[in-house]
C-alpha positions in Angstrom: 34.5 -44.1 62.2 33.2 -43.4 58.9 30.4 -41.5 60.0 32.6 -39.6 62.5 34.6 -39.0 59.6 31.7 -37.6 57.6 30.8 -35.2 60.3 33.9 -33.9 60.9 35.0 -33.2 57.4 31.6 -31.7 56.9 31.8 -29.7 60.1 35.1 -28.5 58.7 33.7 -27.1 55.7 30.9 -25.1 57.9 33.2 -24.1 60.2 35.8 -22.4 57.6 32.4 -20.0 57.0 32.1 -19.0 60.5 35.7 -18.6 60.8 35.9 -16.1 58.1 32.9 -14.4 59.9 34.3 -14.6 63.1 37.6 -13.2 62.0 35.7 -9.9 60.4 34.0 -9.8 63.4 37.4 -9.8 65.6 39.2 -7.1 63.0 36.2 -4.8 62.9 35.6 -4.9 66.9 39.6 -4.7 67.7 40.0 -1.6 65.3 36.7 0.4 65.6 35.5 -0.7 69.1 32.0 -1.8 67.1 30.7 -5.1 66.7 29.8 -4.9 63.3 26.6 -7.2 62.8 26.5 -6.9 59.3 29.2 -9.4 58.6 26.8 -12.3 58.1 24.9 -10.4 55.1 28.3 -9.8 53.4 28.4 -13.7 53.2 25.0 -14.2 51.7 25.7 -11.1 49.3 28.9 -12.8 48.2 26.9 -15.9 46.7 23.9 -13.9 45.7 26.1 -11.7 43.5 28.5 -14.4 42.5 25.5 -16.7 41.2 23.4 -14.1 39.7 26.9 -13.2 37.6 27.3 -16.3 36.6 23.6 -16.6 35.4 24.7 -13.9 33.6 27.2 -15.9 31.6 30.3 -14.4 33.7 33.3 -16.6 34.0 33.5 -18.0 37.2 36.9 -16.3 38.5 35.2 -13.0 37.2 32.0 -13.7 39.2 33.6 -14.3 42.6 36.3 -11.8 42.2 33.6 -9.2 41.2 31.3 -10.1 44.3 34.3 -9.9 46.7 35.1 -6.4 45.5 31.4 -5.3 45.8 31.1 -6.4 49.2 34.5 -4.8 50.1 33.2 -1.7 48.9 29.9 -2.1 50.1 31.4 -2.7 53.7 33.6 0.6 53.2 30.5 2.5 52.5 28.4 1.2 55.4 31.9 2.4 57.5 31.5 5.8 56.1 27.7 6.5 55.7 26.7 4.9 58.8 29.2 4.8 61.3 32.0 7.5 60.7 29.3 10.0 61.6 28.5 8.8 64.8 32.2 7.8 65.7 31.5 9.6 69.2 28.4 8.2 70.4 28.2 5.7 72.8 29.0 2.3 71.7 25.7 0.8 72.2 24.6 3.4 69.7 26.8 2.2 67.1 26.3 -1.4 67.5 22.3 -1.0 67.1 23.0 1.0 64.0 24.8 -2.0 62.6 22.1 -4.5 63.3 19.8 -1.5 61.5 21.9 -1.8 58.5 21.9 -5.7 58.7 18.0 -5.8 58.6 18.3 -3.2 55.6 20.5 -5.1 53.4 18.5 -8.4 54.2 15.4 -6.6 53.0 17.2 -5.3 49.8 18.5 -8.9 49.3 14.6 -9.8 48.9 13.4 -7.2 47.0 16.7 -7.8 44.5 17.0 -11.5 44.0 13.6 -13.0 45.6 12.8 -15.4 48.0 14.0 -18.6 46.1 17.9 -19.4 47.0 20.0 -19.0 44.2 22.8 -22.0 43.1 25.8 -21.9 41.2 27.7 -24.5 39.5 30.9 -26.2 41.5 34.6 -24.6 41.0 36.9 -26.5 38.8 37.5 -29.9 40.1 34.3 -29.8 42.5 31.7 -31.6 40.5 32.3 -34.8 42.0 33.0 -36.6 45.3 36.0 -37.8 46.8 37.1 -40.4 49.4 39.1 -39.1 52.8 39.1 -41.6 55.9 36.1 -43.6 54.5 34.0 -40.3 54.5 32.7 -39.2 50.7 33.0 -35.3 50.5 31.8 -32.9 47.7 35.0 -31.9 45.7 33.7 -28.3 46.6 34.9 -29.0 50.3 38.5 -28.6 48.7 38.0 -25.1 47.4 36.1 -24.1 50.9 39.0 -25.6 52.9 41.6 -24.0 50.3 40.1 -20.4 50.0 39.7 -20.3 53.7 43.2 -21.4 54.3 44.7 -19.3 51.8 42.9 -15.9 52.8 43.6 -16.5 56.4 47.2 -16.9 55.9 47.1 -13.8 53.5 45.3 -11.8 56.1 47.7 -12.8 58.8 50.6 -11.5 56.4 48.6 -8.4 55.8 48.4 -7.8 59.2 52.5 -8.9 60.3 54.1 -7.8 57.2 52.7 -4.7 55.6 52.6 -1.1 56.7 49.0 -1.2 56.3 48.6 -4.2 58.6 51.0 -2.7 61.3 48.6 0.1 61.5 45.6 -1.8 61.7 47.5 -3.7 64.6 48.9 -0.4 66.5 45.1 1.2 66.2 43.7 -2.3 67.9 46.3 -1.3 70.4 45.8 2.1 71.1 44.2 4.3 68.5 45.0 7.7 70.4 49.0 6.6 70.6 48.7 5.3 66.7 47.4 8.8 65.9 50.3 10.2 67.8 52.4 8.3 65.3 51.2 9.8 62.3 48.7 7.0 61.6 45.1 7.7 60.4 42.9 5.7 62.5 39.8 6.7 60.1 41.3 5.5 56.9 42.5 2.5 59.1 38.8 1.7 60.1 37.6 2.1 56.7 40.0 -0.6 55.2 39.5 -3.1 58.0 35.6 -2.8 57.3 36.4 -3.6 53.7 38.4 -6.4 54.0 36.2 -8.0 56.7 33.3 -7.7 54.3 35.7 -8.9 51.3 36.3 -12.0 53.6 32.7 -12.6 54.6 31.8 -12.5 50.6 34.4 -14.9 49.7 32.8 -17.4 52.4 29.7 -17.0 50.6 30.8 -17.5 47.3 32.7 -20.9 47.6 30.0 -22.2 50.0 26.9 -21.6 47.6 27.4 -24.5 45.3 27.4 -26.6 48.3 24.5 -24.7 50.3 22.8 -22.4 48.1 22.5 -18.8 48.9 19.4 -18.1 50.6 18.3 -14.5 51.1 17.7 -14.4 54.7 21.0 -16.7 55.8 22.7 -13.7 57.1 21.1 -13.7 60.5 22.6 -17.5 60.8 26.1 -16.8 59.5 26.2 -13.7 61.4 25.2 -15.3 64.4 27.5 -18.2 64.3 30.7 -16.2 63.4 30.0 -13.9 66.3 29.7 -17.1 68.4 33.3 -18.1 67.1 34.6 -14.6 67.9 33.2 -15.0 71.7 35.0 -18.3 72.1 37.9 -17.0 70.9 37.4 -14.2 73.2 37.8 -11.3 70.8 41.2 -11.1 71.1 43.1 -11.7 68.0 42.8 -13.4 64.2 43.9 -16.6 65.4 41.6 -17.5 68.2 38.6 -16.3 66.1 39.4 -18.5 63.2 39.7 -21.5 65.8 36.5 -20.4 67.4 34.5 -20.7 64.0 36.1 -24.0 63.3 35.2 -25.3 66.4 32.0 -24.4 66.4 31.5 -25.5 62.9 32.8 -29.1 64.0 30.2 -29.2 67.0 27.3 -28.2 65.0 28.0 -30.9 62.4 28.8 -33.6 65.1 25.4 -32.5 67.1 23.3 -32.7 63.6 24.9 -36.2 63.1 24.5 -37.8 66.2 21.6 -36.1 68.0 19.2 -34.5 64.8 19.6 -31.9 62.8 17.4 -29.6 64.7 19.7 -30.0 67.8 22.9 -28.1 66.0 21.4 -24.7 67.3 20.5 -25.8 70.5 24.1 -27.1 70.9 25.5 -24.2 69.3 24.0 -21.4 71.7 24.5 -24.2 74.6 28.2 -24.0 74.2 28.7 -20.4 74.1 26.2 -19.8 77.3 28.4 -22.4 79.1 31.6 -21.1 77.7 30.8 -17.4 79.0 29.2 -18.9 82.3 32.9 -20.7 82.9 34.6 -17.4 81.9 32.5 -15.6 84.6 33.4 -18.0 87.2 29.5 -18.7 87.8 30.0 -22.4 87.9 32.8 -22.5 89.9 31.9 -19.6 92.7 28.2 -19.6 92.2 26.4 -16.6 90.8 26.2 -14.7 93.8 29.8 -14.8 94.4 30.7 -14.3 90.9 28.6 -10.9 91.3 30.1 -9.7 94.2 33.3 -10.5 93.0 32.9 -8.0 89.9 31.6 -5.0 92.3 34.5 -5.6 94.3 36.8 -5.3 91.0 
């Protein structure tokens, strides 16, 4: 039970980062119709920028705030320069553009910060370890959990109780009808890309004291957040957060009870199994599922 507790609580910390990335995926997809594969890069940039500023003697709170704001602005710049001009293009072209931007940002990270991962000190109170149900966890885990909970709660509050958030929900339901009601879908999309990038950057900043900030970590964070969003069905923020947390738990348990190399196999195996179940392949067979799809 001690080992199980250790794996579970470590998985929750990793799952929090996946949840923030998955939340960004869902927000961008529901409003713009585009799966933004740059989300993972914002996690890395959040950690790299915060670590760099702290190395230049910035206070911790100022460095983290600056990293979140910088990535939010970068997300808005990405939407305005790369997606807004091709808004009427087919979805696969827009998605391909986001992949190109992700590769570009990854290359820039290597040029700017080099190949060695950056580190940063733990947040206040996160220096030692604390016991929880027999497990011994770094104090930084509390910051990861707390920051994720607070900002996810703020995101839900923003969506449900602010005029701008209601505009986001309206555009998610029907952008054309929202426009007829006086909502500006272009401005709403811009705001959502900024918020999504900021959420990813926050995750990167709080996880860096535990996992460092490698220049090439965006691909892994992005794919795992994407899987979390898929498991959540791309239907809403709550399911995206649950999918990300669940994936982090599965990964940690697989790494603990099987091997560290097995966690990716289990992660991708879970999403393949989920998609096959959703598609009805395991129930009706591949041929029957394809026939049913053609008849619909």
